[in-house]
N, CA and C of each residue as an Amber inpcrd file, in Angstrom:
protein
   474
 -18.8360000   9.5380000  32.3170000 -19.3010000   9.5990000  30.9520000
 -18.5780000  10.6640000  30.1520000 -18.1660000  11.6880000  30.8180000
 -17.5080000  12.7980000  30.1350000 -16.2030000  12.3420000  29.4740000
 -15.4870000  11.4360000  30.1380000 -14.2350000  10.9300000  29.5830000
 -14.4450000  10.1700000  28.2900000 -15.5020000   9.3690000  28.2290000
 -15.8050000   8.6250000  27.0080000 -16.1820000   9.5540000  25.8630000
 -16.8950000  10.5970000  26.1660000 -17.2710000  11.5660000  25.1380000
 -16.0450000  12.2910000  24.5990000 -15.1210000  12.6110000  25.4870000
 -13.8760000  13.2680000  25.0700000 -13.0710000  12.3230000  24.1890000
 -12.9870000  11.0520000  24.5950000 -12.2550000  10.0590000  23.8020000
 -12.8970000   9.8850000  22.4300000 -14.2160000   9.7800000  22.3730000
 -14.9080000   9.6200000  21.1020000 -14.6770000  10.8410000  20.1990000
 -14.7240000  12.0200000  20.7840000 -14.4780000  13.2400000  20.0050000
 -13.0500000  13.2640000  19.4770000 -12.1010000  12.8300000  20.3150000
 -10.6920000  12.8200000  19.8890000 -10.4920000  11.8300000  18.7450000
 -11.0920000  10.6580000  18.8740000 -10.9690000   9.6490000  17.8150000
 -11.6020000  10.1610000  16.5260000 -12.7570000  10.7840000  16.6300000
 -13.4330000  11.3230000  15.4520000 -12.5840000  12.3960000  14.7740000
 -11.9990000  13.2850000  15.5510000 -11.1640000  14.3590000  14.9960000
  -9.8830000  13.8270000  14.3680000  -9.3790000  12.7250000  14.8900000
  -8.0850000  12.2030000  14.4420000  -8.2150000  10.8890000  13.6730000
  -9.3880000  10.6150000  13.1270000  -9.6220000   9.3550000  12.4150000
  -8.6470000   9.1840000  11.2490000  -8.3930000  10.2450000  10.5190000
  -7.4730000  10.1550000   9.3820000  -6.0820000   9.7320000   9.8110000
  -5.5760000  10.3350000  10.8690000  -4.2450000   9.9900000  11.3680000
  -4.2260000   8.5480000  11.8700000  -5.2540000   8.1680000  12.6140000
  -5.3090000   6.8140000  13.1570000  -5.3370000   5.7640000  12.0490000
  -6.1490000   5.9970000  11.0170000  -6.2060000   5.0190000   9.9260000
  -4.9140000   5.0120000   9.1180000  -4.2530000   6.1520000   8.9720000
  -2.9560000   6.1650000   8.2820000  -1.9280000   5.3510000   9.0590000
  -1.9530000   5.4740000  10.3870000  -1.0430000   4.6860000  11.2240000
  -1.3730000   3.1980000  11.1550000  -2.6500000   2.8600000  11.2060000
  -3.0550000   1.4600000  11.0790000  -2.6270000   0.8860000   9.7320000
  -2.8000000   1.6660000   8.6800000  -2.4160000   1.1910000   7.3510000
  -0.8930000   1.0370000   7.2650000  -0.1530000   1.9270000   7.8930000
   1.3100000   1.8040000   7.9210000   1.7130000   0.5320000   8.6630000
   1.0370000   0.2260000   9.7680000   1.3140000  -1.0130000  10.4960000
   1.0130000  -2.2410000   9.6580000  -0.0900000  -2.1940000   8.9490000
  -0.4780000  -3.2750000   8.0330000   0.6100000  -3.4840000   6.9710000
   1.0850000  -2.3870000   6.3780000   2.1540000  -2.4920000   5.3740000
   3.4460000  -3.0090000   5.9850000   3.7310000  -2.6370000   7.2060000
   4.9390000  -3.1130000   7.8860000   4.8850000  -4.6310000   8.0820000
   3.7440000  -5.1410000   8.5270000   3.5900000  -6.5900000   8.6930000
   3.7980000  -7.3040000   7.3610000   3.1920000  -6.7910000   6.3020000
   3.3460000  -7.4040000   4.9780000   4.7790000  -7.2800000   4.4630000
   5.4380000  -6.1770000   4.7880000   6.8320000  -5.9990000   4.3770000
   7.7200000  -7.0640000   4.9910000   7.5640000  -7.2670000   6.2820000
   8.3710000  -8.2850000   6.9780000   8.1040000  -9.6600000   6.3860000
   6.8360000  -9.9470000   6.1460000   6.4510000 -11.2290000   5.5580000
   7.0610000 -11.3960000   4.1620000   7.0170000 -10.3480000   3.3530000
   7.5300000 -10.4180000   1.9810000   9.0460000 -10.5840000   1.9690000
   9.7390000  -9.8960000   2.8580000  11.1950000 -10.0220000   2.9140000
  11.6060000 -11.4150000   3.3800000  10.9220000 -11.9240000   4.3900000
  11.2940000 -13.2300000   4.9620000  10.9310000 -14.4070000   4.0750000
   9.7370000 -14.3900000   3.4870000   9.2620000 -15.5880000   2.7940000
   8.9880000 -15.3930000   1.3110000   8.9760000 -14.1380000   0.8690000
   8.6180000 -13.8120000  -0.5110000   7.1970000 -14.2300000  -0.8580000
   6.3870000 -14.4280000   0.1670000   4.9740000 -14.7580000  -0.0110000
   4.1830000 -13.9420000   0.9980000   2.9550000 -13.5870000   0.6270000
   2.0730000 -12.8500000   1.5200000   0.9350000 -13.7720000   1.9320000
   0.7450000 -13.9430000   3.2290000  -0.3320000 -14.7860000   3.7440000
  -1.6630000 -14.1820000   3.3210000  -2.4840000 -14.9720000   2.6590000
  -3.7150000 -14.4630000   2.0630000  -4.6580000 -13.8530000   3.0980000
  -4.7730000 -14.4700000   4.2540000  -5.6570000 -13.9410000   5.2890000
  -5.2300000 -12.5680000   5.7680000  -3.9440000 -12.4110000   5.9940000
  -3.4250000 -11.1090000   6.4340000  -3.5590000 -10.0890000   5.3100000
  -3.2480000 -10.5080000   4.0950000  -3.3550000  -9.6070000   2.9500000
  -4.8030000  -9.1180000   2.7880000  -5.7450000 -10.0340000   2.8210000
  -7.1460000  -9.6670000   2.6110000  -7.7400000  -8.8810000   3.7730000
  -7.1040000  -8.9340000   4.9460000  -7.5890000  -8.1260000   6.0700000
  -7.4550000  -6.6310000   5.7670000  -6.7020000  -6.3050000   4.7710000
  -6.5540000  -4.9110000   4.3670000  -7.7900000  -4.3390000   3.7110000
  -8.6410000  -5.1900000   3.1120000  -9.8590000  -4.6820000   2.4660000
 -10.7770000  -3.9690000   3.4570000 -11.1540000  -4.6110000   4.5810000
 -12.0150000  -3.8740000   5.5200000 -11.3140000  -2.6660000   6.1320000
 -10.0010000  -2.7690000   6.3340000  -9.2470000  -1.6220000   6.8510000
  -9.3110000  -0.4550000   5.8720000  -9.1020000  -0.7430000   4.5870000
  -9.1380000   0.3080000   3.5640000 -10.5260000   0.9230000   3.4420000
 -11.5470000   0.0910000   3.4530000 -12.9180000   0.5990000   3.3250000
 -13.2890000   1.4330000   4.5550000 -12.9870000   0.9210000   5.7450000
 -13.2970000   1.6670000   6.9700000 -12.5300000   2.9850000   7.0180000
 -11.2590000   2.9330000   6.6140000 -10.4620000   4.1570000   6.5860000
 -11.0070000   5.1710000   5.6080000 -11.4390000   4.7020000   4.4710000
 -11.9890000   5.6110000   3.4580000 -13.3010000   6.2130000   3.9400000
 -14.1290000   5.4100000   4.6080000 -15.3950000   5.9270000   5.1410000
 -15.1260000   6.9290000   6.2580000 -14.1840000   6.5980000   7.1410000
 -13.8870000   7.4830000   8.2790000 -13.3190000   8.8180000   7.8200000
 -12.4320000   8.7810000   6.8550000 -11.7980000  10.0090000   6.3780000
 -12.7270000  10.7080000   5.3920000 -13.2430000   9.9530000   4.4170000
 -14.2720000  10.4070000   3.5050000 -14.0330000  11.7180000   2.7900000
 -12.8280000  12.0280000   2.4480000 -12.5620000  13.3320000   1.8580000
 -12.3240000  13.3030000   0.3420000 -12.5520000  12.1790000  -0.3100000
 -12.4100000  12.1360000  -1.7610000 -13.6540000  11.4900000  -2.3630000
 -13.9870000  11.8480000  -3.5860000 -15.1870000  11.2900000  -4.2230000
 -15.0880000   9.7730000  -4.4120000 -16.2340000   9.1210000  -4.3460000
 -16.2990000   7.6640000  -4.4890000 -15.7130000   7.2030000  -5.8260000
 -15.8740000   7.9900000  -6.8730000 -15.3450000   7.5960000  -8.1910000
 -13.8270000   7.4350000  -8.1510000 -13.1410000   8.2790000  -7.3900000
 -11.6850000   8.1660000  -7.2900000 -11.2760000   6.9430000  -6.4820000
 -12.0780000   6.5830000  -5.4940000 -11.8180000   5.3800000  -4.7030000
 -12.0160000   4.1390000  -5.5750000 -13.0990000   4.1300000  -6.3370000
 -13.3770000   3.0010000  -7.2310000 -12.2760000   2.8870000  -8.2910000
 -11.8560000   4.0080000  -8.8360000 -10.7810000   3.9950000  -9.8370000
  -9.4830000   3.4900000  -9.2170000  -9.2210000   3.8620000  -7.9810000
  -8.0240000   3.3770000  -7.2920000  -8.0460000   1.8750000  -7.1320000
  -9.1900000   1.3450000  -6.7040000  -9.3040000  -0.1070000  -6.5700000
  -9.2350000  -0.8160000  -7.9070000  -9.8800000  -0.2390000  -8.9230000
  -9.8900000  -0.8460000 -10.2560000  -8.4930000  -0.8620000 -10.8670000
  -7.6870000   0.1470000 -10.5700000  -6.3300000   0.1680000 -11.1330000
  -5.5130000  -1.0010000 -10.6050000  -5.8060000  -1.4210000  -9.3790000
  -5.1570000  -2.6210000  -8.8670000  -5.5290000  -3.8410000  -9.6780000
  -6.7590000  -3.8420000 -10.2150000  -7.1740000  -4.9380000 -11.0850000
  -6.2970000  -5.0670000 -12.3110000  -5.7980000  -3.9460000 -12.8120000
  -4.8710000  -3.9990000 -13.9490000  -3.5900000  -4.7400000 -13.5760000
  -3.1460000  -4.5470000 -12.3420000  -1.9420000  -5.2430000 -11.8960000
  -2.1890000  -6.7390000 -11.7320000  -3.4060000  -7.1230000 -11.3740000
  -3.7440000  -8.5410000 -11.3120000  -3.6210000  -9.1530000 -12.7080000
  -4.0640000  -8.4220000 -13.7210000  -3.9230000  -8.8890000 -15.1050000
  -2.4440000  -8.9990000 -15.4720000  -1.6520000  -8.0160000 -15.0670000
  -0.2020000  -8.0750000 -15.3270000   0.4000000  -9.3090000 -14.6640000
  -0.0210000  -9.6020000 -13.4360000   0.4740000 -10.7910000 -12.7370000
   0.1450000 -12.0560000 -13.5250000  -1.0450000 -12.0980000 -14.0480000
  -1.4860000 -13.2680000 -14.8200000  -0.6920000 -13.4050000 -16.1180000
  -0.5510000 -12.2980000 -16.8400000   0.1310000 -12.3250000 -18.1380000
   1.6200000 -12.6480000 -17.9780000   2.2360000 -12.1260000 -16.9260000
   3.6750000 -12.3430000 -16.7190000   3.9660000 -13.6050000 -15.9190000
   2.9360000 -14.4160000 -15.7050000   3.0730000 -15.6440000 -14.9160000
   3.7250000 -15.3510000 -13.5640000   3.2580000 -14.3370000 -12.9260000
   3.6380000 -13.8890000 -11.5960000   5.0620000 -13.3400000 -11.5040000
   5.5760000 -12.7760000 -12.5930000   6.8230000 -12.0220000 -12.4680000
   6.5610000 -10.8450000 -11.5240000   5.3700000 -10.3070000 -11.6150000
   4.8590000  -9.3410000 -10.6410000   3.7770000 -10.0980000  -9.8910000
   3.9890000 -10.3750000  -8.6130000   3.1580000 -11.3070000  -7.8730000
   1.7150000 -10.8890000  -7.6750000   0.8660000 -11.8860000  -7.5040000
  -0.5440000 -11.6320000  -7.2230000  -0.7140000 -10.8950000  -5.9030000
   0.1030000 -11.2390000  -4.9120000   0.0170000 -10.5610000  -3.6210000
   0.2760000  -9.0710000  -3.7520000   1.2860000  -8.7110000  -4.5370000
   1.5780000  -7.2970000  -4.7800000   0.3910000  -6.6170000  -5.4620000
  -0.2100000  -7.3120000  -6.4110000  -1.3470000  -6.7530000  -7.1490000
  -2.5590000  -6.5540000  -6.2450000  -2.8240000  -7.5230000  -5.4030000
  -3.9440000  -7.3930000  -4.4680000  -3.6790000  -6.2480000  -3.4940000
  -2.4400000  -6.1280000  -3.0300000  -2.0880000  -5.0270000  -2.1290000
  -2.2620000  -3.6710000  -2.8130000  -1.9310000  -3.5850000  -4.0770000
  -2.1330000  -2.3410000  -4.8190000  -3.6240000  -2.0350000  -4.9300000
  -4.4500000  -3.0600000  -5.1150000  -5.8990000  -2.8610000  -5.1540000
  -6.3940000  -2.2950000  -3.8210000  -5.9460000  -2.8880000  -2.7260000
  -6.3410000  -2.4330000  -1.3890000  -5.8610000  -1.0080000  -1.1530000
  -4.6370000  -0.7300000  -1.5280000  -4.0820000   0.6080000  -1.3490000
  -4.8380000   1.6260000  -2.1980000  -5.2420000   1.2260000  -3.3900000
  -6.0250000   2.1110000  -4.2500000  -7.3610000   2.4770000  -3.6330000
  -7.9760000   1.5240000  -2.9480000  -9.2280000   1.8140000  -2.2480000
  -8.9670000   2.7870000  -1.1040000  -7.8860000   2.5770000  -0.3960000
  -7.5670000   3.4170000   0.7550000  -7.1740000   4.8380000   0.3500000
  -6.3940000   4.9600000  -0.7220000  -5.8590000   6.2700000  -1.1060000
  -6.6460000   6.9690000  -2.2040000  -7.2930000   6.2080000  -3.0650000
  -7.8800000   6.8070000  -4.2620000  -6.8540000   6.7950000  -5.3770000
  -7.3090000   7.0220000  -6.5830000  -6.4600000   6.8480000  -7.7660000
  -5.2530000   7.7790000  -7.7970000  -5.4300000   9.0620000  -7.4920000
  -4.3200000  10.0040000  -7.6770000  -3.2050000   9.7640000  -6.6780000
  -3.5520000   9.5440000  -5.4170000  -2.5140000   9.2590000  -4.4280000
  -1.8850000   7.8960000  -4.6820000  -2.6770000   6.9420000  -5.1660000
  -2.1150000   5.6340000  -5.5190000  -1.0790000   5.7820000  -6.6250000
  -1.4110000   6.5560000  -7.6500000  -0.4610000   6.7200000  -8.7590000
   0.8350000   7.3790000  -8.3110000   0.7390000   8.3620000  -7.4330000
   1.9810000   8.9880000  -6.9470000   2.7660000   8.0130000  -6.0820000
   2.0680000   7.2050000  -5.2880000   2.7610000   6.2080000  -4.4780000
   3.4230000   5.1360000  -5.3550000   2.7280000   4.7110000  -6.3970000
   3.3160000   3.7180000  -7.3010000   4.5260000   4.2790000  -8.0320000
   4.4480000   5.5310000  -8.4620000   5.6020000   6.1450000  -9.1270000
   6.8000000   6.1540000  -8.1890000   6.5820000   6.5300000  -6.9440000
   7.6710000   6.5350000  -5.9680000   8.1760000   5.1190000  -5.7090000
   7.2680000   4.1530000  -5.6260000   7.6490000   2.7540000  -5.3770000
   8.5170000   2.2110000  -6.5010000   8.0840000   2.4400000  -7.7310000
   8.8600000   1.9330000  -8.8680000  10.1960000   2.6650000  -8.9810000
  10.2280000   3.9460000  -8.6600000  11.4930000   4.6830000  -8.6640000
  12.4500000   4.0950000  -7.6240000  11.9670000   3.8710000  -6.4070000
  12.8070000   3.3000000  -5.3530000  13.2990000   1.9020000  -5.7440000
  12.4230000   1.0990000  -6.3360000  12.8080000  -0.2420000  -6.7720000
  13.8560000  -0.1730000  -7.8810000  13.7310000   0.8100000  -8.7820000
  14.7120000   0.9630000  -9.8610000  16.0730000   1.3640000  -9.3030000
  16.0870000   2.2790000  -8.3430000  17.3530000   2.6810000  -7.7170000
  17.9880000   1.4870000  -7.0180000  17.1810000   0.7520000  -6.2660000
  17.6710000  -0.4430000  -5.5770000  18.2470000  -1.4440000  -6.5780000
  17.5090000  -1.6850000  -7.6600000  17.9750000  -2.6330000  -8.6840000
  19.2880000  -2.1780000  -9.3000000  19.3780000  -0.8890000  -9.6170000
  20.6150000  -0.3600000 -10.1950000  21.7980000  -0.5430000  -9.2700000
  21.5930000  -0.2890000  -8.0040000  22.6810000  -0.4640000  -7.0240000
  23.0780000  -1.9340000  -6.9330000  22.1010000  -2.8060000  -6.8380000
  22.4070000  -4.2310000  -6.7050000  23.0500000  -4.7990000  -7.9730000
  22.6360000  -4.3200000  -9.1320000  23.2740000  -4.7670000 -10.3750000
  24.7030000  -4.2590000 -10.4670000  24.9120000  -3.0000000 -10.1060000
  26.2670000  -2.4440000 -10.2020000  27.2230000  -3.0910000  -9.2050000
  26.7020000  -3.5470000  -8.0880000  27.5310000  -4.2290000  -7.0880000
  27.6500000  -5.7170000  -7.3790000  27.0210000  -6.1500000  -8.4740000
  27.0340000  -7.5420000  -8.9280000  26.4310000  -8.5020000  -7.8970000
  25.4720000  -8.0010000  -7.1220000  24.7480000  -8.8450000  -6.1670000
  23.5620000  -9.5230000  -6.8490000  23.0140000  -8.8530000  -7.8580000
  21.8780000  -9.3720000  -8.6080000  22.2630000  -9.4490000 -10.0750000
  21.5270000 -10.3020000 -10.7970000  21.6350000 -10.3290000 -12.2530000
  20.3400000  -9.7420000 -12.8040000  20.2600000  -9.6230000 -14.1070000
  19.0530000  -9.0720000 -14.7160000  17.8360000  -9.9850000 -14.5220000
  18.0830000 -11.2220000 -14.1720000  16.9890000 -12.1780000 -13.9690000
  16.6060000 -12.3200000 -12.5010000  17.2960000 -11.6300000 -11.6230000
  16.9980000 -11.7340000 -10.1930000  15.6640000 -11.0830000  -9.8640000
  15.0680000 -11.5670000  -8.7820000  13.8230000 -10.9620000  -8.3060000
  14.0160000 -10.5240000  -6.8530000  13.1500000  -9.6530000  -6.4160000
  13.2080000  -9.1790000  -5.0330000  11.8020000  -8.7890000  -4.6030000
  11.5600000  -8.7490000  -3.2970000  10.2180000  -8.3920000  -2.8200000
   9.8950000  -6.9290000  -3.1320000   8.6420000  -6.6840000  -3.5000000
   8.2330000  -5.3270000  -3.8820000   7.4830000  -4.5960000  -2.7750000
   6.8740000  -5.3080000  -1.8450000   6.0910000  -4.6760000  -0.7830000
   6.9140000  -3.6590000   0.0140000   8.2040000  -3.9330000   0.3070000
   8.9680000  -2.9140000   1.0480000   9.0050000  -1.5570000   0.3310000
   9.0420000  -1.5640000  -0.9760000   9.0730000  -0.3110000  -1.7280000
   7.7190000   0.3980000  -1.6670000   6.6360000  -0.3900000  -1.6770000
   5.3110000   0.1960000  -1.5050000   5.1970000   0.8340000  -0.1160000
   5.7000000   0.1290000   0.8900000   5.6080000   0.6320000   2.2630000
   6.4320000   1.9060000   2.4470000   7.6440000   1.9230000   1.9290000
   8.4990000   3.1150000   2.0590000   7.8800000   4.2960000   1.3160000
   7.3610000   4.0480000   0.1170000   6.7220000   5.1270000  -0.6430000
   5.5040000   5.6560000   0.0980000   4.7320000   4.7660000   0.7190000
   3.5720000   5.1990000   1.4990000   4.0270000   6.0650000   2.6780000
   5.0270000   5.6010000   3.3940000   5.4990000   6.3540000   4.5680000
   6.0610000   7.7190000   4.1630000   6.7930000   7.7700000   3.0740000
   7.3190000   9.0560000   2.5920000   6.1550000   9.9900000   2.2640000
   5.1530000   9.4700000   1.5790000   3.9870000  10.2830000   1.2390000
   3.2790000  10.8160000   2.4760000   3.1190000   9.9700000   3.4760000
   2.4670000  10.4190000   4.7170000   3.3120000  11.4760000   5.4140000
   4.6350000  11.2420000   5.4680000   5.5150000  12.1910000   6.1740000
   5.6030000  13.5570000   5.4960000   5.4640000  13.5920000   4.1830000
   5.5360000  14.8960000   3.5120000   4.1560000  15.5360000   3.4010000
   3.1580000  14.9050000   4.0070000   1.8290000  15.5040000   4.0430000
   0.9190000  15.1200000   2.9170000   1.2900000  14.1100000   2.1810000
   0.4280000  13.6250000   1.1010000  -0.6550000  12.7400000   1.6330000
  -1.4330000  12.1830000   0.7520000  -2.4840000  11.2330000   1.0810000
  -3.4670000  11.8310000   2.0750000  -3.8450000  13.0700000   1.8240000
  -4.7180000  13.7980000   2.7370000  -6.1250000  13.4990000   2.5540000
């Protein structure tokens, strides 16, 4: 019995790290899917909601209002997807909603700023190399995943 108690204590102490790793794995799966097919499987995408909620409960270090604001900000992206006729995909918007629940509004905003910056650099390189035109599209989930990983590695999203 002592071993189980030690394991439970270790999991409790390291819940934040474990959920960050699980969320990184979730983003990795979606990244591969987005690169290969440019579509996100709805079942896999929506599996992030319970992961985000459980992670937020386990870590529990930010006020509920910031978590709600993080999720609600993803709703704005759903509206953008609708208005732009999916120039910015619904899958990306739903993922931003899930990420907002997991991170809260402030960490979500810093992650989005990094994501859009990385996407802009990528676009500039591809345009200058004449691989893309101004009308070309590319998957956005990889930029969300890289921005998330950078944030975790530099100690953000605490």
